[in-house]
C-alpha positions as CSV (number, residue, x, y, z in Angstrom):
1,Q,-65.3,145.2,64.7
2,V,-64.8,146.8,61.3
3,Q,-62.8,150.1,61.0
4,L,-62.7,152.6,58.2
5,V,-60.0,155.2,57.5
6,E,-60.5,157.8,54.9
7,S,-57.8,159.9,53.3
8,G,-57.3,162.3,50.4
9,G,-59.3,165.4,51.4
10,G,-57.9,168.9,51.1
11,L,-58.3,172.3,49.7
12,V,-58.8,172.8,46.0
13,Q,-60.0,175.6,43.8
14,A,-63.3,175.4,41.9
15,G,-62.8,173.2,38.9
16,G,-60.1,171.1,40.4
17,S,-60.0,167.4,41.4
18,L,-59.5,165.3,44.5
19,R,-59.5,161.5,45.0
20,L,-60.7,160.1,48.3
21,S,-59.8,156.7,49.5
22,C,-61.3,154.6,52.3
23,A,-59.7,151.4,53.6
24,A,-61.7,148.9,55.8
25,S,-60.0,146.6,58.2
26,G,-61.0,144.2,61.0
27,S,-62.8,140.9,61.1
28,I,-64.4,141.2,57.7
29,V,-66.1,138.4,56.1
30,S,-67.7,140.3,53.2
31,I,-68.6,143.9,52.3
32,N,-71.9,144.3,50.6
33,V,-72.1,148.0,49.9
34,M,-69.6,150.8,50.4
35,G,-70.5,154.4,50.0
36,W,-69.5,158.1,50.5
37,Y,-71.6,160.5,52.4
38,R,-71.0,164.2,53.1
39,Q,-72.1,166.8,55.6
40,A,-71.8,170.5,54.9
41,P,-72.0,173.1,57.7
42,G,-75.5,173.5,58.9
43,K,-76.9,170.5,56.7
44,Q,-77.7,166.9,57.3
45,R,-75.5,164.2,56.2
46,E,-76.4,163.1,52.7
47,P,-75.5,160.2,50.5
48,V,-73.0,161.0,47.6
49,A,-72.2,157.7,45.9
50,T,-72.6,154.0,46.7
51,I,-71.2,150.9,45.1
52,T,-72.1,147.2,45.7
53,S,-69.7,144.2,45.7
54,S,-70.7,143.5,42.1
55,G,-70.0,146.9,41.0
56,T,-73.4,148.6,40.7
57,T,-73.1,152.3,41.4
58,G,-75.4,155.0,42.4
59,Y,-74.9,158.8,42.5
60,A,-76.7,161.8,44.0
61,D,-78.0,164.0,41.2
62,S,-75.8,166.8,42.4
63,V,-72.6,164.9,41.6
64,K,-73.6,162.9,38.5
65,G,-71.1,163.3,35.7
66,R,-68.5,164.7,38.0
67,F,-67.8,162.1,40.7
68,T,-66.9,158.4,40.1
69,I,-67.0,155.8,42.8
70,S,-65.0,152.6,42.5
71,R,-63.7,149.8,44.9
72,D,-60.9,147.2,45.1
73,N,-62.7,144.2,46.7
74,A,-59.3,142.5,47.3
75,K,-58.1,145.6,49.3
76,N,-61.4,146.3,50.9
77,T,-61.0,149.8,49.6
78,V,-63.4,152.3,48.1
79,Y,-62.4,155.4,46.1
80,L,-64.2,158.6,45.1
81,Q,-62.8,160.5,42.1
82,M,-64.1,164.1,42.3
83,N,-63.6,166.2,39.2
84,N,-64.9,169.7,38.4
85,L,-65.4,170.5,42.0
86,K,-67.7,173.2,43.1
87,P,-67.9,175.3,46.2
88,D,-71.1,173.5,47.1
89,D,-69.1,170.3,47.4
90,T,-67.4,171.6,50.4
91,A,-68.2,169.3,53.3
92,V,-66.8,166.5,55.5
93,Y,-66.8,163.3,53.5
94,Y,-67.5,160.1,55.3
95,C,-67.0,156.5,54.2
96,N,-69.6,153.8,55.0
97,A,-69.4,150.1,54.7
98,E,-72.2,147.4,55.2
99,G,-71.4,143.8,55.4
100,T,-70.7,140.8,57.5
101,S,-68.0,140.4,60.1
102,W,-66.6,137.3,61.7
103,P,-68.1,134.9,62.5
104,W,-71.6,135.9,61.4
105,K,-72.7,139.4,62.3
106,T,-73.8,142.3,60.3
107,F,-71.9,145.6,60.5
108,N,-72.5,149.1,59.4
109,S,-69.3,151.2,60.0
110,W,-68.4,154.8,59.5
111,G,-65.0,156.5,58.9
112,Q,-63.8,159.5,60.8
113,G,-64.3,161.9,58.0
114,T,-62.2,163.9,55.7
115,Q,-62.5,167.5,55.1
116,V,-63.0,168.7,51.4
117,T,-62.9,172.4,50.9
118,V,-63.5,174.0,47.5
119,S,-62.7,177.7,47.1
120,S,-64.1,180.0,44.5
């Protein structure tokens, strides 16, 4: 079983910045894709940013130019640098990881979520 723990959420004013972290632990063989998703009140969970083991990134149009995803493969950790935050960014942010666990099983794990609140 692979567990993910997010940290770094909080309250920030519009235009401010936050950096989210997510560390994976457990019987990990490899992690293929890590990503950040968010769920605002009354809305479905949506992808925000993803990154592959080779460093290929993808972003939702709403965050392009403002958010940057990165990962440290040695630490099994993914980060999300969020700049120029807007009130519409307010949501619970969830970390996701897909890969292979010991001895040879695929996994798709989610973190517990971290609250990001952006005030006007």
